[in-house]
SELOPA-312266 format. One line per field, with one value per residue (C-alpha): residue number from 1; residue in three letters; chain; x, y, z. Coordinates in steps of 0.02 Angstrom, whole numbers, plus 50000, padded with zeros to 5 digits. Layout:
N
num = (NUM, ...)
residu = (ALA, ...)
chaine = (A, ...)
u = (X, ...)
v = (Y, ...)
w = (Z, ...)
//
This chain:
222
num = (1, 2, 3, 4, 5, 6, 7, 8, 9, 10, 11, 12, 13, 14, 15, 16, 17, 18, 19, 20, 21, 22, 23, 24, 25, 26, 27, 28, 29, 30, 31, 32, 33, 34, 35, 36, 37, 38, 39, 40, 41, 42, 43, 44, 45, 46, 47, 48, 49, 50, 51, 52, 53, 54, 55, 56, 57, 58, 59, 60, 61, 62, 63, 64, 65, 66, 67, 68, 69, 70, 71, 72, 73, 74, 75, 76, 77, 78, 79, 80, 81, 82, 83, 84, 85, 86, 87, 88, 89, 90, 91, 92, 93, 94, 95, 96, 97, 98, 99, 100, 101, 102, 103, 104, 105, 106, 107, 108, 109, 110, 111, 112, 113, 114, 115, 116, 117, 118, 119, 120, 121, 122, 123, 124, 125, 126, 127, 128, 129, 130, 131, 132, 133, 134, 135, 136, 137, 138, 139, 140, 141, 142, 143, 144, 145, 146, 147, 148, 149, 150, 151, 152, 153, 154, 155, 156, 157, 158, 159, 160, 161, 162, 163, 164, 165, 166, 167, 168, 169, 170, 171, 172, 173, 174, 175, 176, 177, 178, 179, 180, 181, 182, 183, 184, 185, 186, 187, 188, 189, 190, 191, 192, 193, 194, 195, 196, 197, 198, 199, 200, 201, 202, 203, 204, 205, 206, 207, 208, 209, 210, 211, 212, 213, 214, 215, 216, 217, 218, 219, 220, 221, 222)
residu = (MET, SER, THR, ALA, LEU, ILE, ILE, GLY, ALA, SER, ARG, GLY, ILE, GLY, ARG, ALA, LEU, ALA, ARG, GLN, TYR, LEU, ASP, ALA, GLY, TRP, ARG, VAL, ILE, ALA, SER, ALA, ARG, GLN, PRO, ALA, ASP, VAL, ALA, ALA, LEU, ALA, ARG, LEU, GLY, ALA, GLU, ALA, HIS, ARG, LEU, ASP, VAL, THR, ASN, VAL, GLU, ALA, ILE, ALA, GLY, PHE, GLY, TRP, LYS, LEU, ASP, GLY, GLU, LYS, LEU, ASP, VAL, ALA, VAL, LEU, ASN, ALA, GLY, VAL, PHE, GLY, PRO, ARG, ALA, ASP, GLY, PHE, PRO, THR, GLN, GLN, ASP, PHE, ASP, GLN, VAL, MET, HIS, THR, ASN, VAL, LEU, ALA, ALA, MET, ARG, LEU, LEU, PRO, LEU, LEU, ALA, PRO, LEU, VAL, GLY, ALA, ALA, ASN, GLY, ARG, LEU, ALA, VAL, MET, SER, SER, ARG, MET, GLY, SER, LEU, ALA, LEU, ARG, THR, SER, GLY, ASN, ALA, SER, LEU, TYR, ARG, ALA, SER, LYS, ALA, ALA, LEU, ASN, SER, VAL, LEU, VAL, ASP, ILE, SER, LEU, GLN, PHE, ALA, SER, GLN, GLY, ALA, THR, CYS, VAL, ALA, LEU, HIS, PRO, GLY, TRP, VAL, ARG, THR, ASP, MET, GLY, GLY, ALA, SER, ALA, GLU, LEU, GLU, VAL, GLU, ASP, SER, ALA, ARG, ASP, LEU, ARG, ALA, THR, LEU, ALA, ARG, LEU, SER, PRO, ALA, ASP, ASN, GLY, GLY, PHE, PHE, ASN, HIS, ASP, GLY, GLN, PRO, LEU, SER, TRP)
chaine = (A, A, A, A, A, A, A, A, A, A, A, A, A, A, A, A, A, A, A, A, A, A, A, A, A, A, A, A, A, A, A, A, A, A, A, A, A, A, A, A, A, A, A, A, A, A, A, A, A, A, A, A, A, A, A, A, A, A, A, A, A, A, A, A, A, A, A, A, A, A, A, A, A, A, A, A, A, A, A, A, A, A, A, A, A, A, A, A, A, A, A, A, A, A, A, A, A, A, A, A, A, A, A, A, A, A, A, A, A, A, A, A, A, A, A, A, A, A, A, A, A, A, A, A, A, A, A, A, A, A, A, A, A, A, A, A, A, A, A, A, A, A, A, A, A, A, A, A, A, A, A, A, A, A, A, A, A, A, A, A, A, A, A, A, A, A, A, A, A, A, A, A, A, A, A, A, A, A, A, A, A, A, A, A, A, A, A, A, A, A, A, A, A, A, A, A, A, A, A, A, A, A, A, A, A, A, A, A, A, A, A, A, A, A, A, A, A, A, A, A, A, A)
u = (50182, 50208, 50105, 50158, 50019, 50110, 49969, 50036, 50138, 50111, 50294, 50439, 50472, 50312, 50339, 50523, 50449, 50311, 50447, 50546, 50428, 50378, 50557, 50572, 50430, 50319, 50113, 50101, 49936, 49967, 49858, 49865, 49757, 49755, 49697, 49855, 49954, 49850, 49865, 50058, 50065, 49945, 50086, 50222, 50115, 50030, 49868, 49823, 49688, 49614, 49634, 49613, 49656, 49577, 49397, 49329, 49200, 49347, 49444, 49295, 49282, 49471, 49439, 49289, 49416, 49536, 49424, 49499, 49679, 49842, 49973, 50168, 50202, 50110, 50162, 50076, 50179, 50035, 50090, 50100, 50239, 50125, 50181, 50374, 50381, 50356, 50226, 50058, 49983, 49810, 49654, 49660, 49857, 49825, 49674, 49775, 49938, 49826, 49709, 49835, 49957, 49870, 49674, 49709, 49818, 49690, 49577, 49686, 49805, 49647, 49588, 49764, 49829, 49730, 49763, 49962, 49929, 49848, 50012, 50147, 50200, 50265, 50163, 50245, 50188, 50319, 50374, 50517, 50653, 50589, 50442, 50577, 50555, 50705, 50813, 50756, 50866, 50778, 50590, 50570, 50436, 50339, 50164, 50255, 50340, 50191, 50106, 50219, 50228, 50047, 50072, 50205, 50082, 49947, 50082, 50108, 49943, 49893, 50053, 49989, 49798, 49862, 50020, 49923, 49866, 50024, 50070, 50231, 50200, 50332, 50381, 50511, 50609, 50672, 50820, 50827, 50781, 50794, 50617, 50492, 50484, 50665, 50737, 50870, 51008, 50956, 51078, 50990, 50934, 50750, 50815, 50926, 50802, 50695, 50796, 50851, 50694, 50636, 50782, 50744, 50571, 50619, 50736, 50592, 50545, 50405, 50521, 50533, 50334, 50303, 50477, 50542, 50697, 50815, 50797, 50955, 50874, 50953, 50818, 50765, 50710, 50549)
v = (49446, 49575, 49577, 49590, 49565, 49525, 49555, 49456, 49323, 49182, 49174, 49291, 49426, 49411, 49246, 49271, 49403, 49305, 49160, 49262, 49347, 49199, 49136, 49285, 49232, 49351, 49327, 49336, 49375, 49339, 49337, 49242, 49248, 49044, 48919, 48814, 48964, 49001, 48832, 48840, 48983, 48909, 48755, 48895, 48938, 49102, 49146, 49127, 49224, 49205, 49386, 49443, 49629, 49665, 49622, 49748, 49630, 49512, 49677, 49716, 49552, 49555, 49721, 49652, 49515, 49630, 49718, 49777, 49720, 49804, 49781, 49805, 49794, 49776, 49759, 49796, 49681, 49614, 49679, 49617, 49685, 49674, 49640, 49637, 49718, 49901, 49989, 50023, 49956, 49860, 49894, 49740, 49759, 49926, 49876, 49701, 49833, 49969, 49888, 49760, 49903, 50062, 50049, 49901, 50016, 50159, 50033, 49933, 50079, 50178, 50015, 49962, 50143, 50145, 49973, 50002, 50176, 50091, 49997, 50139, 50029, 50036, 50031, 49989, 49975, 49851, 49998, 49997, 50122, 50095, 50208, 50358, 50510, 50586, 50424, 50381, 50331, 50219, 50218, 50058, 49940, 50102, 50047, 49962, 50123, 50221, 50089, 50119, 50299, 50312, 50193, 50303, 50447, 50363, 50306, 50491, 50556, 50403, 50468, 50621, 50590, 50461, 50573, 50616, 50418, 50335, 50254, 50274, 50232, 50223, 50156, 50023, 49979, 49771, 49806, 49699, 49520, 49355, 49315, 49273, 49456, 49505, 49347, 49242, 49365, 49495, 49552, 49502, 49327, 49350, 49299, 49452, 49573, 49513, 49535, 49702, 49758, 49705, 49788, 49948, 49921, 49906, 50067, 50189, 50303, 50445, 50550, 50456, 50456, 50464, 50441, 50323, 50195, 50066, 49907, 49947, 50094, 50240, 50370, 50379, 50511, 50517)
w = (50665, 50520, 50363, 50171, 50022, 49841, 49700, 49576, 49631, 49517, 49448, 49461, 49574, 49653, 49689, 49757, 49871, 49948, 49972, 50052, 50147, 50227, 50259, 50363, 50470, 50389, 50363, 50173, 50082, 49886, 49738, 49572, 49432, 49382, 49508, 49488, 49543, 49677, 49740, 49719, 49820, 49957, 49958, 50009, 50170, 50104, 50121, 49938, 49850, 49647, 49577, 49399, 49415, 49253, 49331, 49431, 49525, 49577, 49638, 49737, 49812, 49846, 49933, 50052, 50102, 50150, 50252, 50420, 50379, 50434, 50300, 50342, 50155, 50007, 49827, 49673, 49558, 49418, 49249, 49067, 48955, 48783, 48600, 48577, 48417, 48390, 48263, 48263, 48426, 48399, 48519, 48593, 48637, 48703, 48815, 48872, 48930, 49000, 49085, 49187, 49207, 49250, 49263, 49385, 49500, 49494, 49556, 49684, 49776, 49835, 49923, 49969, 50039, 50193, 50253, 50240, 50325, 50466, 50517, 50459, 50313, 50136, 49966, 49815, 49626, 49525, 49389, 49281, 49223, 49053, 49127, 49154, 49041, 49094, 49075, 48918, 48781, 48688, 48592, 48592, 48681, 48679, 48724, 48910, 48919, 48909, 49044, 49159, 49147, 49179, 49326, 49389, 49382, 49465, 49607, 49652, 49633, 49781, 49861, 49889, 49915, 50072, 50121, 50282, 50324, 50385, 50214, 50122, 49930, 49788, 49629, 49619, 49469, 49512, 49382, 49222, 49286, 49231, 49214, 49078, 49050, 49069, 48960, 48991, 48943, 49086, 49225, 49399, 49457, 49535, 49706, 49709, 49647, 49780, 49924, 49864, 49856, 50016, 50088, 49997, 50060, 50256, 50242, 50173, 50283, 50273, 50186, 50032, 50017, 49814, 49760, 49633, 49680, 49603, 49663, 49765, 49847, 49731, 49684, 49505, 49409, 49343)
//
């Protein structure tokens, strides 16, 4: 049985990925921050764990729970948008966004990459086209954009560090999705984005290691 790990599966794309992998007959390990969300994931059939990705002790404990696993797919989906208004960021806003979107990845990905490599699997971070420097046409949401650009950098480093261990590591853009973050006017339904992402992950080969891809598999510029 193939195994998928979804970190940040309380709602939206993460929940849809967990549900779709379960429906496809996969074993799913999933995490959420709130106890009620952990319980909901367990009711779906996932092996559910409570994890606050900003807590270093919680990450260490989660890594211990995963010791010895072989992961065919691992997706780091946990993330926050931060303040909707642009302008002078507060220290609190900066810390929340950067700790959740970047520091968590720097701590988690080195734990996950060997487990993915053991299965010759795929490791993905849920990034955003908004983090691309080459594709940028707007300067709004600069804190979120900066965090996703930094996340992309972390992913490339991980892809280089673990290239010889069998893991294919990529950044993914889920599209503009109708979630709490994307809003009601977004283009894609959650289930459609998740289905595309799963298909893209399934098609990846080692030659794609270190790449940045749209939900439909099209390469994106950094």
